[in-house]
N, C-alpha and C positions, 0 to 999 in steps of 0.2 A: 127913676130907679130902673124901673124897668127897661128904659134903652140902655143904660150902663151894663145890664146884665145880657142885652144883647151883641152889645159890641165885644164883652168877654166871650160869650160861644163864638163870636164871628173871626176869633182872632186864627190868625193863619198858623198851621201845622210848624212846627220847627222844623228844618230842613236839616239833616245831620252833614255835619261839613265833608265833604271831599276833601280826601288824602289829594295833599298835594304832588303836582307831578315829581317833583324832586323824591318825596318817599316813594314812589312808586319804584324809579328810576333806581335808588337807593336798594330797595327789596329785590329787584331786578340783577343789581350789581352782587347781592349775596348770594343769590341763586346760582348766578352764572358762576361766581368766583367757589361756591362748591362743586357744580359741575367740573369746573377745570380742575380743581384739587384732587377730586375722584378721577377722573382722566388721567393725571398727572401719576397719581398713585398705581393705577393700572399700566400705567406704560412705564413703570420703576420695576413694578413686579413682574412683567411681561421680560422686559430686559433682562431683570436677575435671571429668570428661568432660562432665557436664551440664551446667557451666557453659560449657565450651569450644565445645559445641554451640550454646547460648544467645547467645553471645558471635559465632558464626559466623552464626548464624539473623539476629540484630540488624546485623552487619554488611552480610549480604545485602539484605535489608530498605533499609538507608541505600544500596547502591550501586544497587539499584531505583527508588527514589525520586529519585536522581542520573540516573538513565539516562532516567526519565520526563521529570522537567525538561529535561535536555538535548535530549529526543527535542522536547518541546512550546516550547522555543526555536528549534529547529532548524525545526520546522512553521511557526513563526510567521516567523520570516525568511525562508522558501521563498515562504509567501504574499504578505509584502510585497514579495519581488524578482518575484513574477510579476506581480503587480499593476503594478508600475513598468514591466515588460517590456509588458505590454500599452498601459499609458498610452505609453510609446516607440513600439511599433508602431502605436497610433492617432495618434499625432501625425504620424509618418513619413508616414501615409495620409494624412491631413488635409493635409499638407504638399502632396503628391501632387495634391491635389484642387484646392487653393486656385487654379492658375493654369487650370485649367478653369472654374470658376466666375466667374474673369476675363475669359475669352473669351465667356460666355455674355451677362455684362453689355454685353462691347461689341457683342454681335451685336444686343442688345435695343436699346443707343445706335444701330446703324447702320439699324436698322427705323424707331427714332422720328425721322431726319434722312432717311428718306424714298431709304435704297439701293435698288438693284434687286435683284431676285430672285434673280436669276444670283448676283449678290457674297454674297446671304444664302445661298442654298443653301450656295455654295462655303465661306463662314464656317461654317457649323451641320456641313457635314461634317468641317471641320479639328479643329471642338470633339470631335466624335462619335471621331475616330482618336486626339485629345488624352487624352480618358478612357479610351478602352480601352487605350491606351499605361498609362495611370495604374494601373487595375487590372491589367494584366500584370505591373506591379513587384512588384505584393502576390499573383501566381501566380494570378490570376483570369482563365479563359481560357473562352469560350462554347463549349457540345459541340454538333457536329453530330447533328442527329436524322434527316433527311428520308431516307429511305431504308434508315436501320439497323435492325435488328431491336429490335421492341419490348424494353425493358429495364425492369422496375419501378423499378431501383434508380436510372435517368437521366430516364424519364420518367413523367410522370403523365396518363393515358390522358380524355380527357374525352369522347371517342366513337369512333364508327368511321365509316369512309369507304368506300364501295362505289364499283366502277367507275373504280378508280384503275389505272396502271400497274405499281404494286407487290403485290408478292405478300404473300398473308395474313400479320399479326401481324409487320408490318412498318410503320414510322411513315410515314404519306401526308404530313401535315399538321403543320407544326411552328406553333401558335397563339402561342406565347411559347417565348423559347429560353432553356434552359437554362444552367446554371455550375458550373465546378467551381473549387473553390480547392486546386491541387496534385491530390492523388487523391480529395479527400474532394468530393461531389458538396454544393452550397451552396443550388442551386434547380434541382427538376427540369424538363425542359423539357414544356411542356403541350403535348399533341398529340391527333391522330387518327389512330386506326389501321385500316391497310386490312383490309378483310374483302371477301369475296366478289368476288372482281376477275374 
């Protein structure tokens, strides 16, 4: 019996069955299939995001073209309105000047008919007042220069004048008057500036 027990003790341990090569390949195939499915899902997501981004870019470009077209239309409309405004302003000014021209023509007709010098001088002065009034409706005013400090914004110096009652660097003589329209100088006064008083 003891020999029998020894035999039982010496039994070889059981070796676990190795998985078959087919089972390993099947598991590997499942892992690869899962990886491929994950990659496919990621590709689908990236493709979807790319398409959305492309659509957004196309919409943005279309919006930009619409804005550009709208801006061009606005600019054309604005230019047309400005041209119309200038034309209306010019027309209004011409309307203001026509009576002045009428009075000049009447004065010339009086000269031709032998009017007296006194009546002609009176008529010419009236026409001059009428012309100044027409200019003032357009905010055109004569600038005062004599005795004022020389200002290159308002004056154009044509020379200097010595021995005047005015201090140096002031306007001593106005050769041609200057005019402003509102705050803008439309013609500087042509002057002589006092030097060496």
